[in-house]
N, C-alpha and C positions, 0 to 999 in steps of 0.2 A: 645450628646450621641455618644458613640463609635461605628464606623462602622467596622464590621468584614466581610471579604470576604473569602468564602470557595467554592471550586469547586464542581459542581454537575456532573462531568465527571464520567463515569462508574467505572473507576479504583478507584477514590476517594470514591465513594459510597461503593465499595466492601471492602474498608479499614476502613469504619466507619465514613464517612464524615457527614452523616445525624445525627447521635448521637452527634457528635461534634457541629454541627450547633444548635441543640436543647439546648445543654448545654450553649452555648454563649447567645442564646435568653433568656434562663432562668435567666442568669446573668444580663439581662437588656440591652444587646447590640442589635444594628440593624444588622442583618445578611443578606448579599447579596450573592446569589449563582451565581457564575461566571464560565466561562470556565477555563480549566486547562492550567497552564503555560507549562506543558510538562516535569516537573522535577519529574518523577514518583517515584524515590527512596525517595522523601520527602513527598509523599502524606500520609494522608491528610495534605495539606499545608494551613496554616492560614495566611492571610495578614491583618495587622493592620497598618494604616498610611504608607503603602508602605513597611513595614518591614515584612519579612516572618518568620514563625515558623513551623518547621516540621521535621520529621513526628509527628503530634500531636495526643494526645488522650484526652478523657474527663478529665482525672486526671490532664492534663497540663493547663486547662483553667484558674485557679486562677493565676498561675505564668505568663501566657501570658498577662493577664489583668493588672497585677501590674508591668509589665516590667522586671521581674527577671528571666524569663525563659531561660534556657540554650539551648533551641532549636532554638534560633534566628540565622538566616542566613544573617542578615543585609538587606539592600535594595534589593528587588528581581531583579530590573532592572540592578543592578550592580553585580549580582552574576556571577562568571566566566563561568557558563554554559549558561547563558542568554545573557550577554553583547556582546560577539563576533558574535552572530547570525545575519543573514541578513533576518529578518522576513518580508515577503511580504504576502504570503498566510496565515500565522499565525500571522499577525500583531496585531490582537485583542485578541490573546490567553492570558487568565488570566486577561483581562482588562474589558470585557463587559459581561452583562447578556445575555445568548443565545437567549432568546425570547423577548428581549426588542427592539422594533422598534426605540425607542428614542435613546438607546445606539448605535444602528447600524448606524442611520443617523448622529449622532454626531461624528462618527469616519470615515466619508467619504462614508458611505453606500448609494447606489443608484445613486451616482454621475456618475459612469461608465455607468449605464443603461440609465440615462438621456442623456448623451453625445452620446451614441450609437443610441438612438432613433431619434436624430437630424441628424444622418448621414445615408447614403445609406448602404445597406447590403454589397455592394462591398467595400466600404471604411472601414467598420468594419473589414472585412476579411483581407484587406490590412494591417491594423494595427496589427492584430493577426499574420499574416505572417512576418511582420517586426520584431516583438518581438522575433522570433525564437522559440516560444513555441512548444515543442514536447510532445507527450502523456506521462503522468507521471505514467501510469498504468503498463508499462513494455516494450512495443514494441518501444517506442520513435519515433512514426511516426509524422511528422510535422502536427500540428493542422490546420494551414492555408490551406494546400493542401486538407485535408479531408473536411473542411468546404466549400471550393470553389467547390469541386466536387459535393457536395449535392446542393449547391446554383444554380449551372448551370444545374443540372439534370431536365429534363422536367417532371413535375408531378403536379397534382392538390392538393396533400397532402404530407406533409413532417413531419418528427419527429426528436426530439432530445432525446437521451437516455443517462442517466448518469450511468455508471457502478460503482456501490458502493458495489459490491459483493467482499468485501475485505477478501480473504481467505488465503493469504500467511502467513506462520509462521513468527512471529516477526514483523508484521505490524499492525498499529493501527491509522495511520494518518487520514485515511478516517473517521473512527469512531469519532476521536477527533474533526474533522471539522464539521461533521454532528451534533454532540451533542453540540459543543461549539460555532459554527458560522454558523448556518443553512441558514441565510439570504444571506450570501456570495455565497453559492452554488446556491440558488434560483436566485440571481441576475445574476450569470454567465450563467445559463441556459436560462434566459430571453434574455440576450444579444445574445447568440448563436442562439436562435430561431428567433430573429429579423434578424440576419445576413443571415441566410440560407432560411428564409421564412417558418419556421415550425409553425404548428398550435397547437402542443401539445408536452409536455415534460414528460418523465418518469424517475423516480429515482428507480433503481433496487438494492435493498440491501438484506441482508441475515436475516433470522429470529432470528439469534443469537444476533442481535443488537436491542433489544426492546426499549432501551432508545433513540437511534438514530432515530428509526422509529417514536416514539412518538414526538420527538422534530421536525422532518421534517414536519410531518403532521400538527402540531400546527403552525409552521412557515409559511407553505403554506397558511393556512387559514388566518393568520394575514396579509400576503403580497398580498392577492388576488386582492385587489383594486389597487395595484401598478403594478402588472404584467399582469393584464387583457388587452386584451382578451385571453391571452395564458392559455391553460388548462395544469395543472401540477398535477401529482399524484405520490405516492410512491407505488411501487410493491414489494411484499415481497417474496423472494425465500426460498426454502426449505433446503438450505445448501449444494448443490452440487458444488464441487470445479470447475468442468468443466464449470459451468454457469458463471464463470469469463471470459470465452472466449466469444467474442462479439456475434457470431452467435448462440451459445447455449443459451446465455442470451436472445436474441430476440425470440427464440423459446419458452422459459419459459414465457416471457411476453404475448405471444400469446396463452398461455394455453397448449402448446405442451410439449412433453418430451424434456428435456434439452440435445439435441445432437448437435454435430457440423454440420454445413452446409458446403458443398463443395463450394469453391470459385474459379473462378467467378460463379455468379455475386457477386460483393462486396456490403456490406450493404449500402455504400454511394449511390449506384444506386438502389438496391432492398433489403431493410432492413426490418424494422418492418412493418408487414402487406403488404409486397411487395412494400413499398414506400421508396424513398430516405431517409436515416437516418444517422445522426451524432451520433456515439457512442464514448464517451470520459469518462475517469476516473474522479473521484471526484476532485483530485488535479489539473487536467488539467482545468476543468471547473472553479474551485475556483480561479485560477490565472487570469481569464479573467477580473473581475472588476478592478483589479489594472492596467492591461495592457491598459484598456480603459480610465483611467484617462488621463488628458492632459499631454502628454509627457511620459506616463507610458510605452509605447512600447519601446521607446529608452532606458529608464532607465533599463527595464528588459533585453534587448539585450546586455547592457553593462556589465552584470554580466555573469560569467561562463567562459568556455574555448571551443575553436574550435566550433563545431556544437552543443555542449551541453550548451545552454544559459539559463539564469535566475537562479532561486533558486530551490533547491530540499529539501523537508522535509524528513529527514533521521530518521529512527526509530532504536534506539539502544536497543537491547534486548538480552536475553539469559543470560549467565554467565558473567555479566558486573556490575561493581560497581555503575555507574551512568546511569541507563537506562532511556530512555525517548525520546522526540522528539527534534531534532536539525535541524533547517532550515538554510541552507547556500548556497552560490553559488556553482555550479559545479566546481570540480577541487581539492577539499580537499582530502587528502590522508587517507587511511585506518588506518595508524599508528596514525595520529592525532585523528581520530574518536574513536579508541579503547583505546588509552593510554592517550592522552592529555585531551580529552573531556569525554570519558567514564570511565577513571580512572583505566583501566585494569579489571581483573576478580573480581567478587564478592567473589570468593573462595580464592583469593590470590595466586592461582597457575598459572604457566605460560600459556599463550595463545597457543593453539594448532592449531586452525583453526577458520576462520570466514566464515559463509555462507551469501552471499549477494544475494538478489533477491528471497527469499522465498524457499519453499521446492524443487524447480527445479533449484535453483541457484548453481553455483560451490562453492566448498570449497576452500578457499584461505589460503595458509600457511603464516606464519609471514615473510618469505623471500620475499613475494610479496606485503608487506604492503605499499610500496611506490606507489602503483597503484593509480592514481588519479580517483576520482569519476566522470566518463565521459563515455558516452555510447560507443564511439568508442574504448577507451582504454580498457574497459572491454571486448568488443567483440574480440579485438586482443588477449586477454588473455584467450579466451574460457570461459568467465564468463558473468554474467548478472547483470545489475543494478536492473531490475525489478521495483517493487514498492518502493524500497529503504529501505527494511528491512535488518538490520545488526545483525546477531545472532552470539554471541561469544561463543566459546567452549574452555574449558581448557584442560590440558594434560591428563585428565582422559577419554576423549571421545574415543570411539571405532569407527574409521572411516569406517571399514568394515561393522559394524552393521548399521551405518547411510546410507551407500550406499545401503544396502539391503532395508532399510526403504523407500528410494526414489523409488525403483522399486515396492515395495509393495504398497506404496501410489498411484502410477500410476495405478496399477492393480485394486485397490479398487475404485478409482475415475474415471476411464476411462468410457466414455459414450458408448463405444463399437462400434462406427461407423466405425473405420478403423482397419485393421488387425495389423499393426505394434505396435500400442498402446495396443490394446485389448489382443493380444496373446503375443507380445514381452515382455510386462512387467511381465507377469506370468512366461514366460521362463527365464526372467532375475532373478527373485527371486530364481528359481530352480538352475540356474547356480551359483549364489552367495552362496547359501547353500552348493553346491558341492565344490566350491573353499575353503570356510572357514572350510569345513570338511576334507580338505586335499585330495580331489578327491577320497575318499574311498567309495563313494556311487555311484552305477551305475546310469546312466542317466535313469530316470523312463520312459521317452518317448521312447528313443532308445531301451529299453528293451522289449517293447511291441511286441507280436508275429507278428502283422501286419506290423511292421517296418522291412521288409525283408532286405533292403539294409543298415540299420544302423549298425555300428560296435557294437558288443556285449561286447567288452572289455572296461573297465573303461578308460576314458581319463585322461591324466596327468593334473596337475594344470596349466601348461603353455598352454596346448591346450584349457582348459576351459577359461582361461583369453583371449586368442586370439578369441575364439568364442564369449565371452562377448563383446569384442570390436567391433566385426563384427555386433553383434545384436544391439549395441548402434548406430552404423552408420546407420543401416536400420531404426531404430526408429527415429533418428534425421532428416533424409531426406525423410522418407516415411510417417510420420504421418500427419494427416490432420490439427492438431492444435498444439499449444505449449505444451500441457500436455504430449503427447508422444514425441514431438520433443525436449523438453528441459530436460526430465528425464535423458538422458545420461550425462548432465553437472555435477551433483553431483556425479554420479557413477564413471565417468572417472577421475574427479579431485581427488577423494579420492584414486582411484587406482594408479594414477600417483604420488601423493605426499606422500602417506602413505602405500606403498605396504606391509609393515610388519603387518599391521592390517588385512590383508586378509589371513594370514597364519593360 
């Protein structure tokens, strides 16, 4: 009997994968629902004997079954999008059933946990440190240092928290992993808890991920006998972008309003419920089981460049022909990502800009596409890698409008805790409106009667731009968290590289 494999990833479901699976089942096939390969432009992707067909519809079923379909892409593992990848975190993508303990164990699952449990916590942390693993959520802080701080902190109770509040534009790797390989995340959390001496682990994700939440809760129940006595549960957020910041996230788990906490104290010393807490992103935690394989730390550290070691799951999105997930070692160039791998724009028009790192990431022009995917290289270019989202824009994009959106986004999502973010973002929207209107509108604040010392004459565009740059500097260095601190990146990069879009 023919075995047909179709993804049950959210994207595949949105494109009709369930109906396609039903059609194959009605035709007498055995249908296995697996994780996604990450070739999103081909979803729903059908696999028969290793051969891929996509994007498929119900009408394509007969031709796929008799081998005459024109949708064939050949062996999936040999596809030019898949073959060059260095998949460690997503090694099981497209190959295993997400909630099958049998599939997970047969592909090396739980081996890292068993090895970790036979080691001391200090030895586990030493291997994580040796691997060079840094936080994959954006900040790039070394995981080993954070774990070691929590492990050495004196406390009767400690926690591990997985930040799965994936809110950046153009990012979907966390969702893919939670839906497609939930046991890997659970195993990574269990290893971390053992290493630092934590008694409980929480996965904090957003309500917009119902399939991921359901998969995680089912997987935790299935794995309870393996990870016991560790307590693990999923906490569901209400969708506030600022709760992606670790201290806001901790407040939300505690049932408080999601606002940023002042630091110090650091969460590693006083985190969840006032106890020492490791807070790491999904992709950071999911890399741990591989690192804890015998020799895995050395293998991981051998990949990448400079201080950016290991692999990075990169998400290609926006106006791009071949959108999807591409995992490779640090150091790949934007040119290769956009053109060689992504195939250029879906519209066929020239690329104007690429935003890397979510809505707070800088806009990078084609002249800088030789920039290597590396934390330090991006920092030197006043840009961010962030969560690894790459959003492509063609020459029809209005960069002035996008800069305004960044300020407006910050104003809407600000928790209000600090003045530079709360007020600065609103003033930034007003300034950008004045600049784009040709400075023909009086400053509404300066025109108020109580503003006795404010000039009552309209500022020139150059004066407004200088004021905008000064405001961005205040937000960058005065905000309590990255929401206000990073908003200047897209604004200033757009202003620097496309000044004509602000006229």
